[in-house]
N, C-alpha and C positions, 0 to 999 in steps of 0.2 A: 425498574431492569438494566443490569449491567452484564456486557460479555465480554472474554476475550477470544480475538478470532487470529488466528493464522491466515497470511494470506502474500505471496511474496516471497518469504527466508524469512517475514518479518511477523511480529505480534501489535497489535493493536486493541485498546480497550477504549471501547463502545458503549453508546445507550440510546437508545431510540428517538430517531431527529438529526443524528448527531452527522457531521459531512468529515468525510475523511478522502485523506487523500493516497491511494497506495501504486503499485508496481502496475505499471500498462499492462490490462486485459483483454482479451479481443472481444470485446461487446458494441454494440452501437450504445448510441444514448438513447434514453427511454425505456433501455430494458431493463429486465430485473437480472442479478445476482445472488446465489445461496451459497454463502461459507458453511462448509460442513465442520473443518476443522474448527471446531470451538474447542477451546481449552477450560473457559468458566462461564458456566449462566448462572446467574443470579444465585452467587455466590456456592453453587454445586459445582466445587474440583474435580478434574475427569483425570485419568492415568494411561496417556498422558491426553485424548481426548474425552468430550461430555458425549456418551453414545445418544443420536437420536436428538441433540439439539441443532439446530441449525438461525443464523444473521442472517439475515433478505435484507437488499438494500435496492436501491436504485442509480444507475449508471446517469450522470447529470451533464460530464465533459470530459473529452480523452481531449490531452493536451503535451503539452514540454514546460516542463518548468523552465526557469531562468538560466541565461548563459551563464558555467564558470569559467574562468581560463584558469590553464596551466602550463607552467613556467616550469623546462629542464634548463639546468645550467649547472660545467662543472669547469668549476675552475681551472688556472692552471694548461687549456686548454685551445687550440685554434679552433673557432664557426663551432660549438660545441652548446649552442642554444637552439632550443625549438619552444615553441608556442602553441598550443593546441586550444580548442577548444570545445563543449558538451553540453548538450541539450539532454536533460534526463526526462523520456516517457513519464507519462500516472495517467491515473482514472480517478475522475471525482466522483465518489460515491455516497451518498444518503442511507442513512438507514432508517429502513420502515420498518421491522419487527424482528425479535428473538421471541425463537420457537423453545 
């Protein structure tokens, strides 16, 4: 059973039992999450979403990804260097059912 869901402005192709990392959701660990925005389920393509289709998952973890460093530099100017770091928050979800 395959499905394509939309969450956090991104699309994810999922199967039952898959573990995915999505943009941070305000849910606690071991809570159930239901995705209503299903673009495709079991070969049925929606316009834009499949009516009545749902993908159910379980929240495994909330966390932050590895730090990336951002360095901005403008040549030929004095003191125009800037270093910045960023850690993107995420939610780890295990897909339990496609309905």
